[in-house]
N, C-alpha and C positions, 0 to 999 in steps of 0.2 A: 360343785362346779362353779360357784360364784367367783372364787379366787382364780380359778383356772381361766375363766372367760372374761374377767374384768378388764376393760380397755384393750381387748384382744384384737378387735376388727377395726382397722383404719378405713375410713370412708373414701374409696377411690372412685366415686360415682362419675366424675368427669372423664375418666380414662377408659380405653377400650376394655371390653366390648360395650360398656354401658353408655358412655359418651353423653352424659346428662349435661344440659346447658348449665352454666355457672349459677344463674339465679335459682333454677330448680334445685340444684345440688345444695345450695346454702339453705334454702327454705326447708327441704326435706331433712337435712342434717339437724337443723334446729328442732324440727318436730320430733325426730327420733330421740333427741336428748330430753324431751319433755315427758317421756314415758319410761317405765322401768328398763326397757331395752337399752336406753341411753348409757347405762353404766357398762355395757359391753363394748362401747365404741371408743376408738381412739380419735385422733383429729380428722378433720376434713382435709384431704390431700389435694393440693392445687399445683398445677404447672406454673411456670413463670408468666406465660401469656394470660392464664386464668386469674392470676393475682392482679394483673393490670386491669382485666375486665371487671373483677370484683370491686376494685377501688373506684373505677368509673361508675359502676352501678350504685355504690354507696354515696357518691357525690350527688347523683341524681335522686336517690331515694334512701336516705339514712334509716328509714323505718324497716328496711330489709333485715337489719339485725334486730332480732328479738331480745337479745341480751348483750352484755358488754364484754363477754369473754369467749367468743367463738374460737375454739382451738384450731390452728392451721398448721399443716405440715407442707412445706414447699418442696416440690419434687422436680428435679432436673433430669429428664430422660437423657440417655447417652447422646452425646453430640452437642448438648447445650453449653454454650460458652460460660465459663465461670463468672465473668462480669455480669452476664444476664441473670444468672442465679442470684448473685449478690444484690443486684438491684431489686429483684423480687423480694428478697429477705428484708431489705431496707423498707420497701413499700408496706409490707405486713407490719413491721415494727412501728412504722410511723402512722398507721391507720387506727384511729380510735375504734375500739370494739373488737379488734382482732388480737389474738394471743398466739404468737409464734412458738410452737413447742418442739419442732424437729425440722431437720433439713435432710434431704436425700439426693444423692447424686452418684454418677459413675466416676471412676477414677479419671482425673484430668490433671494437667499440669498445675501445681500449686494449690490443689484442692484443700490442703491443710490450712489455708488462710481462713476457711470457714470455722475452724475450731475457735477462732478469736471471738465468735459471738457467744460462746459459753453455753450453747444448747446442744442436745444430742444430735449427732450427725451419723447418718447411715450411708455407708459406701457400698455401692453395688459391685459385687465381685464377678469376675469372668467365670465361665463354665470350665475352662481348662484347669485341672487340679493343680498343676505346677504354678500357673500364674496366680491362682487363688491363694495358694500357700504363701507366696511372696507378699501378697496384699494382707493376708491375715497376720503375718509376722509384723508388718508395719503397724497394723491396727493394735496388736498386742502391745507394741512399744508405746503407742500414744496413750493407751489405757493405763499403762504402768506410770505414765507421767500425769495421770489424772484427767485425761480427756474423755468425754462421753461419746465414744464412737462404737458403732456396731456394724456387723457385716450384713449386707442385704443380698438376697438371691432370688432369681426369677424362677417361678415354678410353672410358668405357662410357655407355650410356644412363642417364638419371636423370630425376627429375621436372622438371628444368630443360630437358630436351630429349633428342633421340636421340643415338646415337653420333656424335661429331664426324667430319666428313668429312676426307679427306686434306688438303684445302686449309686447313681450320681448324687441324688439328694442325700442318701446316707453318708456318702463321702464328704459332702459339705457339712452335715451336722456333726460328724465325728471330728472333722478338722477344726471346726469352730470350738468345740469343747476342748480339744487338745491345746488350742491356743488360748483358751479361756476368754474367748471373744463372744459375746451374745450376738444373736442374729434376729433379723426380721425377714419375712418372705413377701413376695409381691406377685400377684396374678395367679389365676388358676385354681385357687382354693375355694371353689364355689360349693363344695360338698363336704359333709362331715366324714364320709367314708370314701376311700379310693374306689374308683369305678371306671368302666368304659362308658363314655358319654358322647352325645353328638358334638362334633367338632365346632368350635366357635366360628370357623369359616363358613359353616352351613353345609359343608360337604363331608360325608363320611363320619367316622367316629375318632376319638382320641382317648388316650389313657389319662385320667385326671387323679391328682393326689387328694387325700382327705385330711381335713383339719384335725380330726381326732387321731388319725394315724400319726400325724406330725407330732401331736402332743405326747402320745405314748412312746413314739420313737425318740423324742427328745429326752424323756425320762430314762429310757433304756441307755441312751448315750451317757448321761451324767452318772449313771450307775455302773458304767464301765463296759457296756456292750460294744463289740466291734462292728465294723461296717456291714458284715453279712447279716448279723442278727438285727441290726437297725433296719436294713433294707427289707427284711422279712416282715417287720411291723408295718413299714410303709406300704408294702404290697398286699397286706391282708384286705380281703374284700368282704368278709363276713362281719356285719355290724354287731352281731350278738356278743362275740367274745371281746370285741373292743369296748363295747358299752359296759360289759361286766367289769373289765379291768378299770375303766374310768370310775365306776361306782365305788371301787375299793380305794381310790386315791384319798389319802388324808391331806391335811393342810400342808404338811412338810413336803409331800410329793408334789402337790400343785405349785407350791412356791418354788421348788427346785426347777420345775418346767418353765415357769414364767420368768425366773431370773435369767434363764438362758434364751428362751424364745420370747422376744419382746412383743411382737404383734405381726399381723399380716394385712396387706392391703386387699380390699375386695370391692368391686364396683356395685355389688348387690349385697349390702351388709346383712340382710336377713337370710340369705340363702343357706349358709352353713349352720346358722343358729336355729332356723326352722327344723333342719334335719336333726340337730342335737336334741331338740324338743321331741321330735318324733321317736327318738331312741329312748325317751324317758329321762334324759340327762338335764334338761332345763324345763322349768315350768312354762307351759304354753301361755299362761296368763301374762307372763313377763314379756311376751313378744306381741302383745296386743298392738295393733297399728294405731298410730296417732291420728287424730282427725285431720282431714285435708284442709 
Protein backbone atom coordinates (compact mmCIF):
# COMPACT_ATOMS: atom_id res chain seq x y z
CA UNK A 1 0.00 0.00 0.00
CA UNK A 2 3.00 2.31 0.21
CA UNK A 3 3.08 3.03 -3.51
CA UNK A 4 -0.70 3.30 -3.66
CA UNK A 5 -0.88 5.91 -0.88
CA UNK A 6 2.37 7.81 -1.47
CA UNK A 7 1.62 11.57 -1.84
CA UNK A 8 -2.04 10.65 -2.25
CA UNK A 9 -3.74 13.09 0.17
CA UNK A 10 -3.42 16.80 -0.54
CA UNK A 11 -3.82 18.87 2.61
CA UNK A 12 -6.93 21.03 2.22
CA UNK A 13 -7.08 22.04 5.89
CA UNK A 14 -8.09 25.66 5.24
CA UNK A 15 -11.07 24.71 3.07
CA UNK A 16 -14.56 23.67 4.25
CA UNK A 17 -15.55 21.94 6.39
CA UNK A 18 -12.19 22.16 8.22
CA UNK A 19 -11.59 25.90 7.80
CA UNK A 20 -8.30 25.84 9.72
CA UNK A 21 -6.56 29.22 10.14
CA UNK A 22 -3.60 29.60 7.80
CA UNK A 23 -0.99 29.64 10.57
CA UNK A 24 -2.40 26.48 12.12
CA UNK A 25 -2.59 24.76 8.73
CA UNK A 26 1.06 25.55 7.99
CA UNK A 27 2.25 24.44 11.42
CA UNK A 28 0.20 21.23 11.34
CA UNK A 29 1.29 20.37 7.79
CA UNK A 30 4.95 20.72 8.70
CA UNK A 31 4.47 18.53 11.77
CA UNK A 32 2.80 15.85 9.68
CA UNK A 33 5.73 15.91 7.29
CA UNK A 34 8.12 15.25 10.17
CA UNK A 35 6.65 11.77 10.85
CA UNK A 36 6.16 8.69 8.63
CA UNK A 37 2.64 9.77 7.66
CA UNK A 38 4.25 12.66 5.79
CA UNK A 39 5.06 10.50 2.80
CA UNK A 40 1.32 10.00 2.23
CA UNK A 41 0.80 13.77 1.87
CA UNK A 42 0.74 15.96 -1.18
CA UNK A 43 1.08 19.75 -0.95
CA UNK A 44 -0.65 22.15 1.40
CA UNK A 45 -3.48 23.65 -0.65
CA UNK A 46 -4.07 27.39 -0.30
CA UNK A 47 -6.54 29.79 -1.85
CA UNK A 48 -5.33 33.08 -3.31
CA UNK A 49 -6.32 35.06 -0.15
CA UNK A 50 -4.58 32.44 2.02
CA UNK A 51 -1.39 32.87 0.00
CA UNK A 52 -1.44 36.59 0.75
CA UNK A 53 -2.08 35.88 4.44
CA UNK A 54 0.80 33.40 4.57
CA UNK A 55 3.17 35.88 2.95
CA UNK A 56 2.22 38.49 5.55
CA UNK A 57 2.66 35.96 8.37
CA UNK A 58 6.14 35.09 7.11
CA UNK A 59 7.13 38.75 6.93
CA UNK A 60 6.27 39.08 10.62
CA UNK A 61 7.54 35.65 11.68
CA UNK A 62 10.00 33.91 9.31
CA UNK A 63 10.42 31.12 11.88
CA UNK A 64 6.93 29.89 10.97
CA UNK A 65 8.63 27.85 8.24
CA UNK A 66 10.42 24.91 9.79
CA UNK A 67 12.08 24.00 6.48
CA UNK A 68 12.91 25.70 3.20
CA UNK A 69 10.73 23.65 0.89
CA UNK A 70 7.11 23.75 2.03
CA UNK A 71 5.14 22.40 -0.98
CA UNK A 72 2.18 24.57 -1.93
CA UNK A 73 -0.72 24.06 -4.30
CA UNK A 74 -2.63 27.23 -5.20
CA UNK A 75 -6.36 26.64 -5.61
CA UNK A 76 -8.77 29.03 -7.26
CA UNK A 77 -12.35 28.16 -6.47
CA UNK A 78 -14.96 28.78 -9.20
CA UNK A 79 -15.41 32.49 -9.84
CA UNK A 80 -11.86 33.52 -8.90
CA UNK A 81 -10.48 35.92 -11.57
CA UNK A 82 -7.51 34.52 -13.47
CA UNK A 83 -5.41 37.59 -12.65
CA UNK A 84 -6.02 37.00 -8.92
CA UNK A 85 -4.84 33.43 -9.28
CA UNK A 86 -1.77 34.46 -11.26
CA UNK A 87 -0.84 37.02 -8.59
CA UNK A 88 -1.06 34.29 -5.94
CA UNK A 89 1.16 32.03 -8.06
CA UNK A 90 3.73 34.81 -8.36
CA UNK A 91 3.65 35.44 -4.59
CA UNK A 92 4.38 31.78 -3.83
CA UNK A 93 7.21 31.65 -6.35
CA UNK A 94 8.72 34.86 -4.96
CA UNK A 95 8.54 33.79 -1.30
CA UNK A 96 11.61 32.08 0.10
CA UNK A 97 10.84 28.74 1.68
CA UNK A 98 7.75 27.98 -0.40
CA UNK A 99 7.74 25.56 -3.32
CA UNK A 100 4.88 25.86 -5.80
CA UNK A 101 4.05 22.37 -7.07
CA UNK A 102 0.58 22.65 -8.60
CA UNK A 103 -2.21 25.05 -9.55
CA UNK A 104 -5.94 24.24 -9.56
CA UNK A 105 -8.79 26.19 -11.07
CA UNK A 106 -12.17 26.02 -12.76
CA UNK A 107 -12.43 26.73 -16.49
CA UNK A 108 -12.23 30.44 -17.16
CA UNK A 109 -11.35 32.56 -20.15
CA UNK A 110 -7.68 32.17 -21.11
CA UNK A 111 -6.96 29.68 -18.32
CA UNK A 112 -4.36 28.16 -20.65
CA UNK A 113 -2.04 31.07 -19.76
CA UNK A 114 -1.23 29.18 -16.58
CA UNK A 115 0.46 26.45 -18.60
CA UNK A 116 3.29 28.94 -19.12
CA UNK A 117 4.48 28.40 -15.55
CA UNK A 118 5.58 24.88 -16.45
CA UNK A 119 3.92 23.16 -13.47
CA UNK A 120 1.00 20.73 -13.23
CA UNK A 121 -2.39 22.40 -13.66
CA UNK A 122 -5.64 20.77 -12.54
CA UNK A 123 -8.77 22.00 -14.30
CA UNK A 124 -12.04 21.41 -12.45
CA UNK A 125 -14.60 19.94 -14.83
CA UNK A 126 -18.36 20.52 -14.70
CA UNK A 127 -20.72 17.73 -13.67
CA UNK A 128 -22.59 17.78 -16.95
CA UNK A 129 -21.12 14.85 -18.96
CA UNK A 130 -21.28 16.63 -22.32
CA UNK A 131 -19.58 19.76 -21.01
CA UNK A 132 -17.00 17.63 -19.23
CA UNK A 133 -16.32 15.68 -22.42
CA UNK A 134 -15.55 18.91 -24.27
CA UNK A 135 -13.10 19.97 -21.56
CA UNK A 136 -11.50 16.52 -21.48
CA UNK A 137 -10.91 16.70 -25.22
CA UNK A 138 -9.15 20.03 -24.75
CA UNK A 139 -7.06 18.66 -21.89
CA UNK A 140 -6.08 15.65 -24.00
CA UNK A 141 -4.91 18.03 -26.71
CA UNK A 142 -2.79 19.99 -24.25
CA UNK A 143 -1.27 16.77 -22.90
CA UNK A 144 -0.43 15.67 -26.44
CA UNK A 145 1.56 18.89 -26.75
CA UNK A 146 3.46 18.14 -23.55
CA UNK A 147 1.48 20.15 -20.99
CA UNK A 148 1.06 18.73 -17.47
CA UNK A 149 -2.68 19.07 -17.13
CA UNK A 150 -5.11 16.85 -15.24
CA UNK A 151 -8.86 16.82 -14.74
CA UNK A 152 -10.28 17.70 -11.34
CA UNK A 153 -13.71 16.67 -10.08
CA UNK A 154 -15.67 17.48 -6.94
CA UNK A 155 -16.91 14.50 -4.92
CA UNK A 156 -18.76 16.50 -2.28
CA UNK A 157 -21.98 18.47 -2.29
CA UNK A 158 -21.72 22.06 -3.51
CA UNK A 159 -23.99 24.91 -4.62
CA UNK A 160 -24.00 23.17 -8.02
CA UNK A 161 -25.64 20.05 -6.61
CA UNK A 162 -25.56 17.16 -4.13
CA UNK A 163 -22.76 14.60 -3.80
CA UNK A 164 -22.34 12.88 -7.17
CA UNK A 165 -23.81 9.40 -7.40
CA UNK A 166 -21.63 6.33 -8.07
CA UNK A 167 -22.94 6.36 -11.64
CA UNK A 168 -21.84 9.97 -12.10
CA UNK A 169 -18.39 9.37 -10.64
CA UNK A 170 -18.00 6.20 -12.72
CA UNK A 171 -18.85 8.22 -15.82
CA UNK A 172 -16.14 10.71 -14.94
CA UNK A 173 -13.53 8.01 -14.27
CA UNK A 174 -14.21 6.14 -17.50
CA UNK A 175 -14.33 9.35 -19.54
CA UNK A 176 -10.93 10.40 -18.17
CA UNK A 177 -9.45 7.02 -19.05
CA UNK A 178 -10.95 7.09 -22.54
CA UNK A 179 -9.33 10.51 -23.07
CA UNK A 180 -6.10 9.33 -21.38
CA UNK A 181 -6.28 12.28 -19.00
CA UNK A 182 -5.28 11.67 -15.35
CA UNK A 183 -7.53 13.08 -12.65
CA UNK A 184 -7.60 14.30 -9.08
CA UNK A 185 -10.61 14.54 -6.77
CA UNK A 186 -11.57 17.18 -4.26
CA UNK A 187 -13.86 17.16 -1.25
CA UNK A 188 -15.88 14.42 0.34
CA UNK A 189 -13.35 11.59 0.51
CA UNK A 190 -13.16 11.51 4.29
CA UNK A 191 -13.63 7.75 4.48
CA UNK A 192 -11.85 4.68 3.17
CA UNK A 193 -15.12 2.90 2.32
CA UNK A 194 -18.29 4.37 0.81
CA UNK A 195 -21.02 4.86 3.40
CA UNK A 196 -24.00 6.79 4.63
CA UNK A 197 -22.63 9.40 7.03
CA UNK A 198 -23.85 12.49 8.90
CA UNK A 199 -24.21 15.37 6.48
CA UNK A 200 -21.55 18.05 6.66
CA UNK A 201 -24.36 20.59 7.07
CA UNK A 202 -25.14 18.97 10.42
CA UNK A 203 -28.63 17.99 9.30
CA UNK A 204 -29.52 14.46 8.29
CA UNK A 205 -27.23 12.10 6.40
CA UNK A 206 -25.61 11.91 2.98
CA UNK A 207 -23.97 9.26 0.83
CA UNK A 208 -20.18 9.58 0.81
CA UNK A 209 -17.63 8.00 -1.50
CA UNK A 210 -14.70 5.96 -0.23
CA UNK A 211 -11.05 6.43 -1.11
CA UNK A 212 -10.43 2.68 -1.36
CA UNK A 213 -13.49 2.34 -3.59
CA UNK A 214 -12.05 5.00 -5.87
CA UNK A 215 -8.66 3.27 -6.01
CA UNK A 216 -10.16 -0.08 -7.00
CA UNK A 217 -12.65 1.55 -9.38
CA UNK A 218 -9.75 3.32 -11.08
CA UNK A 219 -7.98 -0.02 -11.53
CA UNK A 220 -11.14 -1.52 -12.99
CA UNK A 221 -11.32 1.42 -15.39
CA UNK A 222 -7.76 1.08 -16.69
CA UNK A 223 -8.37 -2.66 -17.12
CA UNK A 224 -11.28 -1.95 -19.43
CA UNK A 225 -14.36 -2.05 -17.20
CA UNK A 226 -17.40 -0.11 -18.33
CA UNK A 227 -19.30 2.51 -16.31
CA UNK A 228 -21.75 0.02 -14.74
CA UNK A 229 -18.98 -2.23 -13.40
CA UNK A 230 -17.00 0.77 -12.16
CA UNK A 231 -20.11 2.19 -10.44
CA UNK A 232 -20.63 -1.14 -8.64
CA UNK A 233 -17.11 -0.91 -7.18
CA UNK A 234 -17.76 2.67 -6.09
CA UNK A 235 -21.03 1.64 -4.43
CA UNK A 236 -19.62 -1.32 -2.45
CA UNK A 237 -20.19 -0.74 1.28
CA UNK A 238 -18.54 -3.89 2.67
CA UNK A 239 -14.95 -3.14 3.60
CA UNK A 240 -13.90 -6.80 3.81
CA UNK A 241 -13.93 -7.63 0.06
CA UNK A 242 -12.46 -4.24 -0.81
CA UNK A 243 -9.62 -4.70 1.69
CA UNK A 244 -9.02 -8.22 0.38
CA UNK A 245 -8.76 -6.90 -3.18
CA UNK A 246 -6.38 -4.18 -2.03
CA UNK A 247 -4.09 -6.72 -0.34
CA UNK A 248 -3.75 -8.56 -3.64
CA UNK A 249 -2.53 -5.50 -5.54
CA UNK A 250 1.01 -5.83 -6.83
CA UNK A 251 3.26 -2.87 -7.63
CA UNK A 252 2.19 -2.82 -11.29
CA UNK A 253 -1.46 -2.53 -10.29
CA UNK A 254 -0.73 0.16 -7.71
CA UNK A 255 1.32 2.10 -10.26
CA UNK A 256 -1.48 1.82 -12.84
CA UNK A 257 -3.91 3.32 -10.34
CA UNK A 258 -1.63 6.19 -9.38
CA UNK A 259 -0.66 7.09 -12.94
CA UNK A 260 -4.35 7.75 -13.53
CA UNK A 261 -5.43 8.98 -10.07
CA UNK A 262 -3.02 11.69 -9.02
CA UNK A 263 -4.36 12.65 -5.59
CA UNK A 264 -7.35 13.92 -3.67
CA UNK A 265 -7.82 16.95 -1.44
CA UNK A 266 -9.01 16.36 2.13
CA UNK A 267 -9.32 18.84 5.00
CA UNK A 268 -8.66 16.08 7.55
CA UNK A 269 -5.71 14.25 6.07
CA UNK A 270 -5.72 11.46 8.64
CA UNK A 271 -9.41 10.57 8.28
CA UNK A 272 -9.24 8.11 5.35
CA UNK A 273 -5.73 6.94 6.31
CA UNK A 274 -6.84 5.99 9.82
CA UNK A 275 -9.64 3.92 8.33
CA UNK A 276 -7.23 2.20 5.93
CA UNK A 277 -5.13 1.29 8.97
CA UNK A 278 -8.26 -0.03 10.66
CA UNK A 279 -8.75 -2.34 7.68
CA UNK A 280 -5.21 -3.65 8.12
CA UNK A 281 -3.93 -1.93 4.98
CA UNK A 282 -1.57 0.53 6.66
CA UNK A 283 0.67 0.15 9.68
CA UNK A 284 -0.95 2.12 12.53
CA UNK A 285 2.55 3.03 13.72
CA UNK A 286 3.03 5.00 10.51
CA UNK A 287 0.09 7.20 11.54
CA UNK A 288 1.51 8.21 14.89
CA UNK A 289 0.59 11.83 15.61
CA UNK A 290 3.45 14.31 15.68
CA UNK A 291 4.07 16.22 18.91
CA UNK A 292 2.17 19.51 19.14
